[in-house]
N, C-alpha and C positions, 0 to 999 in steps of 0.2 A: 417567576410570580408574583406578580403583586398585590394586595393588599387594600383595596377600596373602602374606606370610609363616604364621613356626612358630603367631605367637596369632590363624591367623585367622577360630578357631571363632566369635567375638564377633562379626567383621561378618557369618558367616552365621546368624549366631546372631537380627541382623537384620531380615536380608531373610524370615526363619521370620514373628517378627514383624508386621515391614509389609504380609507378603500378606494381595490383602484375598480374590481371589475363583478365581484358579488356583496354581497350585506343582507343578514340577517337580523332579524329583529322579532325576536322572543316576548312580549311584550302583554298581558291581559288587560290593562289598564292604557286608554291613547289617547292623548288632548292636542289640542290646540299646541298648548303651547312646547308639547314633544315634537309634533311635528313640525312645529320653525325652527325648533332647535335642529333637529336632523336636514330638514331640509338648505339652511344654510349654511351646516356643517360640510354637508359633502359637495364635492368639487364642481363644475361645470360640466367635464367629461366624466364626470360617474352618472350624471343626469343627461346625458344620452347617449351616453355605452354600456353602463353600468345596470347589473340587478337587483332590485330591494324585493326578498323575500317578507312576510309580516304575519305572523300566527296572532293572535288578538280572541278578544272573547267577545263580540256582540251578543253574552244572552239578555236578554228583557232586562234585570237585577240591576246589569253592569249602567244599560242604556236609562234606568228610572235614578239612578243616584250619576249619573251623569260622568261616572266613572269612565266613559267611553264614548269621545263622540264620534260616529261616523263621519258625517262632516267634515271630519280631520280629513279622510282618507281621499277626499276631492284634491285637495293642494297637492297631495302624494301627487295624485295622476297627471295633474296639472304642470309635474316641476317633473317626475321622471321619467322615463322613458319609457322601462322591461318593470314592471311591476307585475306581482302576485302579492294576497290579501288573502289570508285563513284564517275562519274562525272553525275555534273548538270552543268549545264547553268545557267547564273547568279545566283549564289553561292556567296554570299560578307557575310555570316557568317564567325571570324573566333574564334572558339569556341576550346579546348583541356581540355578531361571529363577522366581521369581515379576510376574506380570503384565501380562509382556509391558514391566513396567520397571527389573527390574535383574539380569543373570546372573553367576556364578560360575566359572569356571573354572578348575581348582583339578588339585592333584593328594591330594588329600587326599577318600577313599570319608570314608560315615556310618556309623563305626565312631571305640570306645576310640583307636585308636592316631591316625587321619585326623583328630580332630577335638583331639584334647591331648597328642597321644606322638609322632608324627612330626614333623619339619621338615618341611615341607609348604613348597610354593608355587603361587602361582598371580595371576589379577586379576578386578577385580571391576568389571563396567560396564553401565552405566546411558546408553549412546544406546540408545536408542528402535530404530532398524530393526535395528544389528547385535543387542539385545534376541531383537526377534522371530524376527530367521532363525536364532540360535539354538533357540527355543522352538519353533520351524516343523518343527529337523531332526529335537529329541528327539523329537517328536513322533511320525517319520521311522520313528526308528528302533525307537521304541516298539510300531508299524504290524505289522513288519519279525518283531518277537517273537510270544511268547506270552503271551494275554492267562490268568492268570490271576485269579478272581472269589473269595469268600470260601472258597463249599464246597471250590474245587480245594485255595487256602492250607490248610485245614482233612485234606484228605483224605492232602495230605502228609505234611503236620505227623504226620497218624499214622504211615503209612511211614516217616517221619524220627526216630519217639521211639525203638526198640528201637537205634535206629545211633549216637541222641548217649548213648545211655546205653554202649555200647559203650566209650566212648571213643577216639573218632576210627579203633580196627579196620573197618574199611571192605574189605571183602571183593570180588571179581568181580563176585559175582551181588549185592550192593547195588547197586552202581556198575550193572550193567546194570535193575533194578529200578528205579531214579529212573529213568532214560536214557525206558527205558519209558512210563513213569507222566507223565513231560513230551510225549513224544511219540504218547503217545492224548492228553493234552489238546491239547494243538496242534491235530491232526487232526480232534475233532471241533467244537474251534470253529471251519476253514475252514471244517470241511462242514456246520456251524449257518449258516453268515454268507453262504455262495452257495447251495448246493443243487446242489451238484454234485461232483464229484471233489476232492474234497482238495486231495492234494497237486498238483493240475493247476493250484488256486485259485492256490498259497501260492506257488507257485512264478509265476505270472504275474504274480501283483501285484510278486513281489520284481522281476522285468525288465522291468514296470512303472519301477519307481525305480531301477532303476538306469540306466536308456537317460533315464530323462528330468534323475539326477542329471549322467551324465556321460559325456552326446553319444556319436553309437555308438560300437559297439564290437563285436567278433570272438569270436565261440561261444567260442571257448574262458579270452578274459575272463569271457565271464559265467558261466562256470564256473570259476571262479574266486575271482567275488565269490562268486555263490550257496552254494559250499561253506566261505565263510568264514560265510556270515550262518546258514546250515541244514546244520548237520554233521549234526545228526543224520539229517538225510533222504539222505544227500550215504551212501552206504556202497558203499564199492569194489566190486562183488562181477558181473565179468567173464561177461557170459550166453553159452553155448556150445552153440549148437545146429547137430544132423550136422557138425561136428569146424569150423566159421563162427564165430570172436568176434564177436559184434557188441557190446561195449565194455559199461558200465555200465547200470544202470537207470534209477539218476536223469538221468544224461546223458541220455538218450532221455527223461523225462521234459518237461527244462528243453526240447528241438526238440517235446513235443507242447505243453510252455505257450506256446513261440512262434508256434507255427502258431494255439492259437487267441486269441494278438493279431491277432496279419494279417488273421486272419477278421474278426473285429471292427474292422478301420480301424484296431489303435492303433498297431502298426511296422512294418516292410516292412524288406523283406530288402534288400540293397545289391548284394551280388554275392558270388559263389564259393557254393559246397557249403560251407565250411566260414567262408564272408564273412562280412561287416559287420550288422548291424541298430540299426536305428535311430528313434526315434519319429515319426512318421507327422502333417507340421506341416500 
């Protein structure tokens, strides 16, 4: 293990240069300088044959601050043949992994500030077992998010273009438009993947992940986790029928996901109406 401080970018550059087949990048903020650093560092062979997985956060707040530049991803698609880019709201992890050989866990984003200006701190790990675990966790993070293929990125860029021309003046309608676009991509991906009701599919996959990672959980705990992972699907809208409150729709959808997993013998209900659920072993 190596401790990394302000001039950590040279170590990250070596990680990028030495990657052979798979590179995983988790960075909430990504800008042109960060992308240029990456594509200049990786080898020609990796660009042609390697696989790049990126997990980032394209939420409206990040776009407004220009902390993440969606246009930067066009250069990645133009330069590297095999790419997957995931949008995950509330992502905060800054981690870089190559080939299950090395992982950098740091405070530094893939931005000019993160690479060159800020006082960052982190560690570089070369223990294969730990690196593999880190890589697998990041893969799970990505799978919880929204996959943005090249067409989706281009569509978003077309939508973002006028926002960038407005010099950071993003109003409520802009925010809603961005959120709706990302949500539609998310739901469309889920529908294509499972050929079933997309929200049930998303919540089912997330519940299974949560119970595998955390062990048995109360329904209220599951709600909190899901709300942090899928804020776009967890709108607090109290449903009232004939004067009776039935709670938020998304919580009923979580319940439906639990029922779906139970019918597939994946999870089981331990106790109580709002009791504990766990993976069936």
